[in-house]
Residue frames as qw, qx, qy, qz and C-alpha x, y, z in Angstrom:
[[0.120, 0.294, 0.221, -0.922, 11.51, -5.40, -12.67],
 [0.442, 0.556, 0.677, -0.192, 7.99, -5.15, -13.82],
 [0.389, 0.862, 0.104, -0.309, 8.73, -2.42, -16.36],
 [0.395, -0.464, 0.620, 0.494, 11.85, -3.81, -18.06],
 [0.369, 0.329, 0.791, 0.361, 9.70, -5.08, -20.92],
 [0.028, 0.055, -0.160, -0.985, 8.59, -2.07, -23.00],
 [0.383, -0.306, -0.636, -0.595, 5.29, -3.55, -23.96],
 [0.512, -0.485, -0.673, 0.226, 4.48, -4.45, -20.32],
 [0.254, -0.237, -0.217, 0.913, 5.71, -1.10, -19.20],
 [0.203, -0.122, -0.355, -0.904, 3.16, 0.63, -21.56],
 [0.528, -0.412, -0.683, -0.292, 0.34, -1.60, -20.37],
 [0.512, -0.438, -0.559, 0.484, 1.16, -0.99, -16.69],
 [0.141, -0.026, -0.028, 0.989, 1.55, 2.72, -17.24],
 [0.327, -0.294, -0.474, -0.763, -2.03, 2.88, -18.49],
 [0.702, -0.497, -0.398, -0.319, -3.27, 0.99, -15.53],
 [0.409, 0.307, -0.594, 0.621, -0.79, 1.71, -12.91],
 [0.305, -0.308, 0.365, -0.824, -3.03, 3.31, -10.35],
 [0.844, -0.123, -0.132, -0.505, -5.48, 0.40, -10.65],
 [0.755, 0.194, -0.587, 0.219, -2.73, -2.15, -10.26],
 [0.161, 0.251, -0.578, 0.760, -1.53, -0.40, -7.01],
 [0.567, -0.262, 0.129, -0.770, -5.12, 0.03, -5.81],
 [0.922, -0.088, -0.307, -0.220, -5.63, -3.77, -6.03],
 [0.594, 0.257, -0.605, 0.464, -2.29, -4.47, -4.46],
 [0.175, -0.345, 0.445, -0.808, -3.23, -2.50, -1.43],
 [0.808, -0.181, -0.056, -0.558, -6.47, -4.63, -1.14],
 [0.906, 0.094, -0.411, 0.044, -4.35, -7.73, -1.15],
 [0.320, 0.408, -0.579, 0.630, -2.11, -6.40, 1.61],
 [0.609, -0.533, 0.035, -0.586, -4.78, -6.84, 4.18],
 [0.207, -0.393, 0.839, -0.314, -3.94, -8.93, 7.22],
 [0.552, -0.095, -0.775, -0.292, -5.03, -12.53, 7.19],
 [0.715, -0.558, -0.174, -0.384, -7.11, -14.01, 9.85],
 [0.860, -0.156, -0.290, 0.389, -4.06, -15.76, 11.31],
 [0.398, 0.276, -0.222, 0.846, -2.16, -12.53, 11.54],
 [0.391, -0.581, -0.038, -0.713, -5.19, -10.79, 13.26],
 [0.857, -0.441, -0.260, -0.060, -5.30, -13.68, 15.76],
 [0.714, 0.025, -0.294, 0.635, -1.54, -13.35, 16.38],
 [0.084, 0.479, -0.059, 0.872, -1.92, -9.65, 16.84],
 [0.600, -0.570, -0.178, -0.532, -4.62, -10.10, 19.19],
 [0.915, -0.312, -0.221, 0.127, -2.87, -12.67, 21.25],
 [0.661, -0.512, 0.099, 0.539, 0.56, -11.23, 21.18],
 [0.364, 0.924, 0.032, -0.110, 1.50, -8.02, 19.37],
 [0.199, -0.778, 0.553, 0.223, 5.18, -8.48, 19.96],
 [0.612, 0.026, 0.769, 0.181, 5.01, -12.00, 18.31],
 [0.579, 0.719, 0.382, 0.033, 3.18, -10.49, 15.34],
 [0.141, 0.936, -0.285, -0.148, 5.87, -7.85, 14.86],
 [0.372, -0.484, 0.761, 0.221, 8.63, -10.48, 15.06],
 [0.631, 0.239, 0.723, 0.148, 6.79, -12.76, 12.66],
 [0.423, 0.881, 0.172, -0.124, 6.08, -9.85, 10.35],
 [0.045, -0.828, 0.503, 0.246, 9.84, -9.11, 10.24],
 [0.494, -0.218, 0.830, 0.136, 10.64, -12.76, 9.64],
 [0.619, 0.535, 0.571, -0.060, 8.00, -13.02, 6.95],
 [0.171, 0.862, -0.177, -0.444, 9.66, -10.33, 5.02],
 [0.042, -0.493, 0.807, 0.321, 11.91, -13.01, 3.47],
 [0.380, 0.202, 0.899, -0.075, 9.14, -15.51, 3.01],
 [0.095, -0.233, -0.628, -0.736, 6.61, -15.59, 0.24],
 [0.124, 0.544, 0.705, -0.438, 3.19, -14.06, 0.95],
 [0.257, 0.728, 0.513, 0.375, 0.77, -12.08, -0.98],
 [0.218, -0.962, -0.102, 0.132, 1.26, -9.02, 1.24],
 [0.529, -0.527, 0.380, 0.546, 5.11, -9.25, 0.75],
 [0.480, 0.256, 0.633, 0.551, 4.67, -9.64, -2.94],
 [0.125, 0.870, 0.432, 0.199, 2.41, -6.69, -3.20],
 [0.367, -0.858, 0.112, 0.342, 4.91, -4.60, -1.14],
 [0.526, -0.254, 0.518, 0.625, 7.67, -5.62, -3.52],
 [0.348, 0.625, 0.541, 0.442, 5.42, -4.58, -6.54],
 [0.114, -0.976, -0.170, 0.070, 4.93, -1.07, -4.80],
 [0.466, -0.668, 0.341, 0.469, 8.70, -0.77, -4.37],
 [0.533, 0.117, 0.609, 0.576, 9.34, -1.82, -8.00],
 [0.201, 0.826, 0.464, 0.249, 6.74, 0.65, -9.30],
 [0.251, -0.949, 0.010, 0.191, 8.33, 3.52, -7.17],
 [0.526, -0.512, 0.450, 0.508, 11.90, 2.62, -8.23],
 [0.498, 0.243, 0.641, 0.531, 11.27, 1.96, -11.86],
 [0.163, 0.752, 0.504, 0.393, 8.88, 4.76, -12.50],
 [0.263, 0.120, -0.242, 0.926, 10.22, 7.45, -10.11],
 [0.198, 0.146, 0.343, -0.907, 7.91, 10.31, -9.21],
 [0.570, 0.017, -0.435, -0.697, 5.16, 9.10, -11.60],
 [0.582, -0.098, -0.807, 0.029, 5.15, 5.70, -9.88],
 [0.194, -0.134, -0.636, 0.735, 5.19, 7.27, -6.39],
 [0.379, 0.058, 0.049, -0.922, 2.27, 9.68, -7.25],
 [0.613, -0.068, -0.629, -0.473, 0.28, 6.73, -8.64],
 [0.487, -0.153, -0.807, 0.296, 0.73, 4.95, -5.43],
 [0.004, 0.131, 0.452, -0.883, -0.27, 7.86, -3.33],
 [0.493, 0.020, -0.227, -0.840, -3.44, 8.28, -5.45],
 [0.646, -0.148, -0.720, -0.206, -4.32, 4.59, -4.99],
 [0.317, -0.148, -0.703, 0.619, -3.65, 4.84, -1.22],
 [0.224, 0.058, 0.202, -0.952, -5.85, 7.93, -1.09],
 [0.587, -0.070, -0.525, -0.612, -8.63, 5.89, -2.82],
 [0.560, -0.142, -0.789, 0.208, -8.18, 3.15, -0.21],
 [0.107, -0.079, -0.521, 0.843, -8.42, 5.65, 2.57],
 [0.447, 0.004, -0.115, -0.887, -11.72, 6.88, 1.04],
 [0.659, -0.114, -0.684, -0.291, -12.96, 3.32, 0.86],
 [0.384, -0.128, -0.759, 0.510, -12.16, 2.91, 4.57],
 [0.184, 0.043, 0.308, -0.933, -13.99, 6.03, 5.53],
 [0.606, -0.051, -0.326, -0.723, -17.05, 4.82, 3.64],
 [0.642, -0.113, -0.758, -0.020, -16.85, 1.34, 5.27],
 [0.217, -0.072, -0.659, 0.717, -16.44, 2.68, 8.70],
 [0.367, 0.012, 0.016, -0.930, -19.44, 4.96, 8.14],
 [0.697, -0.029, -0.507, -0.506, -21.46, 1.84, 7.04],
 [0.732, -0.464, 0.365, -0.342, -20.51, 0.01, 10.22],
 [0.846, 0.325, -0.419, 0.051, -18.03, -2.47, 8.47],
 [0.743, -0.640, 0.193, 0.050, -16.32, -4.22, 11.49],
 [0.829, -0.081, 0.273, 0.482, -13.30, -5.08, 9.26],
 [0.340, 0.923, 0.018, 0.178, -12.68, -1.59, 7.67],
 [0.399, -0.848, 0.324, 0.128, -9.71, -1.32, 9.91],
 [0.787, -0.108, 0.482, 0.368, -7.90, -4.09, 7.95],
 [0.566, 0.657, 0.296, 0.400, -8.04, -2.05, 4.75],
 [0.095, -0.979, 0.116, -0.141, -6.93, 1.06, 6.56],
 [0.632, -0.592, 0.446, 0.225, -3.97, -0.91, 8.02],
 [0.761, 0.232, 0.446, 0.409, -3.10, -2.17, 4.49],
 [0.362, 0.847, 0.107, 0.376, -3.08, 1.38, 3.11],
 [0.347, -0.885, 0.309, -0.009, -0.88, 2.46, 5.99],
 [0.805, -0.231, 0.469, 0.280, 1.36, -0.43, 5.34],
 [0.634, 0.601, 0.304, 0.380, 1.44, 0.53, 1.67],
 [0.068, 0.972, -0.043, 0.219, 2.31, 4.05, 2.61],
 [0.615, -0.661, 0.413, 0.124, 5.15, 2.80, 4.95],
 [0.835, 0.087, 0.431, 0.331, 6.51, 0.72, 2.12],
 [0.532, 0.544, 0.232, 0.606, 7.16, 3.80, -0.18],
 [0.272, -0.932, -0.202, 0.131, 7.52, 6.53, 2.44],
 [0.533, -0.526, 0.240, 0.617, 11.12, 7.05, 1.91],
 [0.399, 0.287, 0.550, 0.675, 10.45, 7.85, -1.81],
 [0.017, 0.866, 0.496, 0.059, 7.89, 10.61, -0.92],
 [0.341, -0.770, -0.005, 0.539, 10.57, 13.02, 0.29],
 [0.380, -0.169, 0.517, 0.748, 11.98, 13.27, -3.26],
 [0.262, 0.667, 0.654, 0.244, 8.78, 14.35, -4.85],
 [0.158, 0.477, 0.138, 0.854, 8.37, 18.03, -6.17],
 [0.011, 0.094, 0.507, -0.857, 7.33, 20.52, -3.52],
 [0.494, 0.127, 0.085, -0.856, 3.59, 20.57, -2.97],
 [0.458, 0.107, -0.787, -0.400, 3.04, 17.13, -4.60],
 [0.419, -0.179, -0.877, 0.153, 1.97, 15.49, -1.39],
 [0.127, -0.076, 0.368, -0.918, 0.36, 18.34, 0.56],
 [0.651, -0.099, -0.159, -0.735, -3.21, 17.41, -0.37],
 [0.748, -0.039, -0.662, -0.012, -2.57, 13.70, 0.38],
 [0.431, -0.017, -0.674, 0.600, -0.98, 14.30, 3.78],
 [0.177, -0.024, 0.310, -0.934, -3.64, 16.90, 4.77],
 [0.679, -0.024, -0.238, -0.694, -6.53, 14.80, 3.60],
 [0.875, -0.100, -0.408, -0.240, -6.77, 11.10, 3.84],
 [0.522, 0.169, -0.645, 0.532, -3.77, 10.63, 6.34],
 [0.093, -0.215, 0.433, -0.871, -5.70, 12.81, 8.82],
 [0.674, -0.245, -0.271, -0.642, -9.01, 11.03, 8.75]]
């Protein structure tokens, strides 16, 4: 776990949202994944499921998100949601600017959301309303 070491936990807690924000960036699909998706979406899904047990930056970042959520509970999940919200805002700005690859960042943010979605149900009532009614609907 990332937060087993108390000194590391303190350091991460102070920069947790930034760490998660960067993880979402690194979760973007690679060009090879984009090509596979364009050629055969079913093969992409199969490969994505098989890649879950292999090393990749995307998988590693997903494991970081799970570790943050599991180790830090509600505070970790809320930090993840705030970072995802920032990435959705980045996507909106990129789409507006005409960035042809803005969809990749949005897909990464959605992937991050899917990674921790089962932990969102346990948050206090109202904690996710603004998030779910804002960036997720854009």
